[in-house]
N, C-alpha and C positions, 0 to 999 in steps of 0.2 A: 347283248352280244357285241355292242359297239367297241368295247375295249379290246376285243380280239382282232379287229379289222387290221389287215396288213401283216398279221403275225402268222407263224408257220404252224400248221396242224398236220399230223401224220395219221392216216386212216388205213388200217390193214383190211384185206379182203374187200377192196374198194371197187372191184370190177362189176359187182352185181349185188342185188338184194339190199340188206341193211347197210353194208359198207358204201354202196353207190348212193343210197339215199342220204347218208350222213355226209359223204363227200360233197354232194350237190348242195345240200343245205348250208354247209360251211362256206363253200364258194360264194353262194348268194349272200352270205353274211360278210363277205369281203376278206376272207382268209386266203392265204396261200397254202393250198392243200396238196400234200404229197400223198398220192394214192399208191399203196403197195398191193400187188396181187400177182398171181402166177400168169394170168391171162392179160398180157400187155396190150393185145389188140383191142380188147374190150375197154381197157383203161383209156387208150387213145381215142376210141369212139366217144366215150363219155366226156373226155376233155374237150373234144371238138364241139360236141353238143352244148356244153356249158359256155364255151367261148362264143359260140354263135348266139347264145342267149344274152350276151352282153352284161353279165353280172360283174360286180366289182372285184371279185376274187379270181383265182385261177387254179386249175387242177394240173399238177405236174405228175405224169405217170412214171412209176419206177417198178420194173418187174422184180418181184421178190416172193420166194416161197418161204413163209415164216417158219415152216417146220425144219428149215435148214439154218443152223446157227451162222454159218458162213455167209449165207444170203442176207440174213438180218444185219450182220455187221457191215457187209459191203453196202447195203442200202443206206444205212445211217451214215457211213463215211461219205457217200455221194450227197446225202442231204446236207451234211456239214459243209461240203465244198460248194454246193450249188445255191443253197438258200440260208444256211446258218443255223441258229439255235431253234430248237423245237419248243413251242409253248404249249401245244395240246397234242395228246396222243389218244386216239380212239382205237382200242384193240377190238376188232370185230371178227377177224379171220377165225374160222372154226370148221370142224368136220364132225359129222355124226355117222357112225356105221352101226345100223340098228340090228346087231346080232347078239345072241347070248354070249357071255364071256367064255363059256365052255366050248363054244363053236368058233371063236375068233382066232384068226391066224396071228402069228407074231407080228407080221407086217401091219395088219389092221390095228392091233393094239398100239403098236409104235406110232402109227399115223395119228391116232387120236391124241395120245400123250404129247407127241412132238409138236403138233399144231396148237392144241387147246391149252396146253400147260407150258411147255418149254418155249414155244414161239412167243406166246403172250408175255412170259416172264422176261425173255431176252429183249423184247421191244420196250418193256418198262425200264429195264436196266439202261438201255441205250438212250432212251428219252430223258431219264432223270440225269444221267451223266452229261447229256447235251445241255440241259437246263442249268446244271452247276457250272459248266464251262463258260456259259454265256451270261451267268448271273440272272437268269430268268426265275424270279422268286415267287411268281404267282402262277406257275404252270398247273396244268390239270390233266390227269390221266383218267380216262373213262374206259372201263373194261366191260364189254358186252358179255354178260354172264347168261344165266338162264334160271327159270324157276327150278330147273333140275339141279341147280347148284345149291338148293336148299332142301329138296325132298328127293326120294327115290321111288318112282311109281312102280306099281306091280302090273305086268302085262301077262295075260294068260296064254298068249300066242307063243309057240316055240319058235316061230319064224321072225318075231319082232321083239327086240329088247334094247333098252337104252342105258343099261347099267354102267357100261364103260364110259359113255358120254356123261352121264350124271356124275360119275366119279371124277372125271376131268373138270367138270364145272364146280363141284364141291372144292376142288383144289383152287380154282379161281377165287372163290369166296374167301378161303383162308389166305391166299396170296394178297388179296386186296387189304385185308386187315393187317397182315404183316407189313405191307408197304406203309400203311398209315402209321404204324408204330415207328418204323425207320424214319419216316419223314418228320414225325413229331420231334425227333431228336435234333432236327436241323432248324427248329424254330429259333434257337438262340443265335443262328447266323442270319436270321431274317427271312428264311424260306417259309412259304405257306403253300406248298404244293399239295393239291387236292387229289384224292383217289375216290372215284365213284364207280360202284357196281350197278349196272343196269340189267335187270333180270326179267326178260319177257317170257310169257307163255308161248305156245306155238305161234310161229309167224309164217305166213304163206310166202316162202322164198324157195330158191333152188334146193336148199337143205331139206325142205319139207318134201321128201321124195315120195314115190308112188307107194312104197310099203306103209309109210305113216299115213298118207292120204287115204289109203284103203282101209286103215284100221279104225277110222272114226266115221260117223254118219256124215253124209254129203252136206246136210244143212249146217253142221258144225264147221266143216271146212270153209264154207262161204262166210262164216262169222269170225274167222281167224284174224289176228292182228296182221297188219300190213307193214312192210319195211318202213314206210313213212311214219307210222305210229312210233316206232322205236327211235327213229331219227329225231322226231320232235322231243322225245324224252331226253335224249342225249343233249340236244340244244338247250332244253330247260335247265339241266344241270350246269351246263357251261355258262348260262346267262345269270346264274345266281351271283350275288355280291361277293367280293373277295373274302369276306369274313363269314360266309355261309358255305359249308361243305355238305353236299348231298352224299350221304354214305351209301345208301341202298335204295334203289328205285325199282319196284316190282310192278309190272303191268300185265294185264291179260284182257282178252276180249270180254266185253260186258256179258255177264251171266255164265262165262265159261269157268269150269272148275277143273283143276289138274288132278 
């Protein structure tokens, strides 16, 4: 991780859960981390805690709702003005509404797609363009995906379903591969920008709501992945040598089957 020290990382959904864990680990590794989230007060609190801890890096809070294209573009303009070129992007912001597709409102469907697909893609676009402007040829994009980006589970309960969420995460899997193809075409210009998909099983965070918690045995809930487990995986990918690209990393709690 030493080669990233002093460089700029952007982490979306950084106010809690996986995003906060990733932002914290990157600050401790010496990066200048721009945390994007809707809840700026939580970002400010986390930034103050990290500053008090005396780590070598810093967390810079920026309010941004990634489901809004104008918010994303405004946030990256501010990043350009305040800290310069982006070397690392960790797309973590996501939303899950556990309803059957046939029961979902237009607003709920749009929220899932706008956050999990369009917001993620827009952040990738802005980060890559920042890397190109600043000649950052070893940049790294990590998209926090899900095991549900590779399978679609069947739930018997009419009150709980993740088909829409799984569809959005399957899109993330395809977008990651599409980006790798695009970026490969830049190799002739000396760019070696990596794209890593990190696909965890269930993680005990705010997204793991009461409906999902109640749908599985209590002992299984206690064995779920923690945000820190996913953050360590993200850092593992970032710590690989420049000539090694972790394409897909899947993790689950030991003994847990999706």
